[in-house]
N, C-alpha and C positions, 0 to 999 in steps of 0.2 A: 504494500497502499505505499502510495506516496506520500512524505510526507513536508507538511508547512516550515518545522523550524528550521531554524538559519536562512530562509528565502526572500529574495525582496519581492513583495508583492504591491502593485499598485490598483486601484480601487476607482473607475470612471464614475462620475456623478457620486465622489464618496462624502459629501455634505448633503445628500439627501435621508432618509428617515432610515433604509436601511444601509448605508455608506456609514452614516454615526454609531448606531449600533452594532456593524460589523468589525469598525475601530477599536472603540471600547474594548468589545471581545478580542478583539485580536491582541491588545494592548495588554491587557490581562492575561492570555493563555498561551498567545502562539509560536510566540518566541520568534520571530523572523528578525532578518539580520535589518531588513529596511519599509518601510510600511507607508505608501504614496497616495495621499487624498487630491485626486484628480479633478474639478471642475472649472466651470467658467465663471462663478460668480465670489467675487474677492470677498463681499459683504459678509456673504454664509461661511468663506473658512476663515474670516479673524475671528467673527462669530463661535465659532466649534474649537479656535483654537485655545478660546479662554478657557475652555471647558474638556480639553483634552489636547494636552499636549505629550510626547516623551522624546528622549536621544534620538530613536528609530522615528519618527513621525515626521512625515515632508508633508507641507502643502503645496500644491502646482496648480498654476493658475494656466487654463487652457482649455479649447474645444475640440471633442472627436470629430469635427469638422472640419478640423488642420492638422494634414498629413506631416506638417514638418513639426510640429509643435510634439503630438504625435511620438514621430520620430527621436525627439528627444528624450521624453518623459519617458519613456521606453526603455533607455539605454543599461541596461546591468540590473531587469526589472526577470524575474523567472515566474509571476506569475498575475493574471491581469485577471479581476473581477468586472465586469464591462455592464454595470447600473444605470449609465448613463441613460436616458431615455427623454422625450415631449410622449405625457404621459395621457394627459385629460385628452377625454375622448372629445368634447365639446370643440377644445382648443384646434385637436388636430382636422376636426373636419371644417374647422372655417381658415385654417389655415395649412393648408396641405402639402404645400412645398417646402414649407421651416422640417413637417414630420419626417417627410420623406429624407430630406439632408441630413436630421439628425439622428433619425432610427435605421434607415437605411444606407445612407450613403457614410454615414459615420461607422456602423458595424465594418463595411468595406474597408474602410483605413483603419480601425483597429487591427482585422483579421492580414493586411498587407504588411503593417508595421512590427505586427508581432515578429510573422515569420521573418521579414529583414532585420530587428532586433534579436533573433536568436530565443525569443522568451518560450518557456515550456509547457506552460496550461495558459489558457485563457478558456473562463467561463461564462457565459451571457446570460443575464438575467430576464425572463422573458414573460411573457401573462396568460391568464386563460382568453383572452380575446384573441390569441392569435388562431384557435382552433378553428376550425372554420367560421371564421373572422366574416362579420357585420357592416362593421366601422374600422376607419382608414386607419387608429391607431392599432386595430390585430390586424388590420391587412399590413402595414411595415414591419410590424413585430413579427408576422408569419415569416416575409421578404427575411428580415432581419436571422429566423431559424434555419431558416436553408440556407444562406449565405455561410453561418459557424459551421454548420454540417457539412457543408460545402469546403470550408478551406483547409478540413483536415488531405482533400487532393491537392489543392492546389498547395499546401505544403512540402509535398513531394517526400523527398528523404531529407528534409528538416528535423529537428524534433519536437516543432510546436505541435499541439494538438486543441484540438477545441472541442467544448461541449457546451448545454445548457440547459439551465433549470426554467422549469415553467410551474410553475406555482399561482391561486387563486388572491383575493383582497388580503392584503394586510390591514389588520386589525389596528387602529390608532394611527396611521400613516396618515403625511401629511394630504389631505384633498378628501381622506376616506370618508363615509356617511357615518362614525361615532363622532370625531368631532365635528361633522354638523351635523346630529342630531341635537347634540349636548350642548349646540352654541343656541339652537331653536327651542332648547327648550322654556325658556324664560313666554315663549310665545305664550306654552299652554295647545301646542296646536305641530303633529308631527307633519309634515307629505310621506308621502306612502307613493312609489311610484305605481307597483300591483300588489297585490296582496298575498300573490302565488309567488312573488320572486324570489328565489334561495340563490344563493351565494359561497361558493366555496371560501374558508377562511382560514387562515394560519394571524400566532401571534412575529412581530419582527424576531425576535429572539429565537423561536421555530424559523422562520426562514433562514436565517446565519448560519446557525446548527445544519441544515439540509446545504449548504452552501459548502459550507467547509468539507462536511463527508465525501458531498459530488466531488469537489477537486482531487479530495482524495483518491476515489474509485475509478476515477472517468479512466477510459482509457481512447477515445475518441472520436465523437459523429452523434453521441449520445444526447436524448432529451430527456433529462432526470422527473419525473412528477411525484411529488410526496403522497401519502394516504392522509388526506387530511378531512377534517368534518365541514358539511355543510350547514347552515343555515336559514330557513325562514325571515324576513324582511319583517312580519308583525313582530316576531319572538324576540328579533333587535329592537325592534322600539320598545316594547314593554320593558324590556331590561335597562332600556337605556334610561328612560321616563315613563315610570308605568301610570302617572298620577295627566300623562297627557292626550288628549285623542289625539285621533290620524283623520288624514283626509288624503283621500287617492287622487294624486293628480296626472296619470298615465305612463304610461315608459317613453321615456325621452330619446329624438332621434341617435339608430346608433347602438341601443341596449336592448340586451338578451334578457328574456324571462327567465332563462336560467342559464346556465356557463357549463361545457366542457374541455375536457383538459386533455382525452384520448378519444381522440374522434373515432368509430366504427370503422373505419378503411384504416386509420391508423393501428387498430388493435392488434390485424395479424401479423403486425411486426412488433409487437411489446410484450416485452420480457417484464413479470409480476416479481417482487421480490419482499418480503414481509413489511418494510416500511415504506415503499417507491413503486412506480413502474418507471419503465425505461423502453424509450420509443430508441428503437435501433436504425441504425442509419438505412433505409431502401437498398442504394449499393452497397457493396461488399467495396470496405477500405482498407480493410486489414486480411491479414492471413486468419488472424486466426479470431474466434468470437468469446468473448469471456465471461458473457450470459447466456453457453449456450445450456448448460444445465439447472436455466432457472427456465420453470415454465411459461409457455406463449399464453396471452390473453386467448381466451376462446371465440369464434367465431360470431359475430355479434354484438362482440362487448362493446360497451361505449364508460367513460367517466367521466358522469356529467353531477351537476351540483344537485339535482332534482329525484337521482335516481342512487345516491351515492347511501350505503347500508350505514356511515358514518355524522352520528347530528349533534350538532351542537343544542343541550336544552336549553330553556330560559335561562335557570340557577347556574347555569354554566355562562354562559354569556354576561350575565348581571355580577360574575366575579371578576370575568377578562376587563368589565366597563369604570369597574373598581380600580383595578390593575390601574388601568389608563388614567384614571385621575392622577390617581398613586404617581405613579410616572411624571407628572404633566405640574406635580408641585399645587 
């Protein structure tokens, strides 16, 4: 198993919710030689540096759209976690070319520069919206996923390997529904898009732990999908603000009623392990198959939020909401 100890690691989009939690965890546990936060917002880097600093931690201003800056940033880097993205669905719909420049062209830049600089492992963060996408954000992330899988073929005899992690909504992340509901509590009414709506749910720390284990296990070309619980939007509303009324406002453009992380057409090429599904590359990239001993998902299988056997009950959600409030102080 690959060890991160003594490695130099760079995380793009490192000032986001995931990046901050990953950096905190890495400083506590991973014994990295160097940890580089790569992002384009100097204010967020300044504010993050007030909370997180260490002799091996560096802050690097740059944009994944800028190949030259990436080339310099990746000098001497062993591992890349690619978390930078334009990810707000309405923003992507209104600014499609900007989303493509960051989410697609940015992915291409990461791949090319990682290969040229001799990076060993690159793990890209994806989203459930990349499976059977119906909005531009999901489409750009599906394209990004395909690029990272194919990046292993581009690497050829070089040592660089690429893989992807795909998971659902992150509890308490910036722009997610729980902070939105908490802000709306004082109005006495929570807007609900559709009472039937379900979503996959994962905590920030669970996401960080899954990324770390995926870096350690990756062979190249996989899409790792964690087994995580689903929740119903009405249960979430009751957990966040049981005293509030709810108002059905309708599904927003580009939004699904339920989310899928392993579509039926991918399932026939998906291995199952105790804690995750692994969507294997369609084309044979390497001579050996490290997942040959793992069972393949049955015909007709799909991993969707409405048919998921794991569910968050209302009391579980209430505890998570309380933890988020505690985190926020």
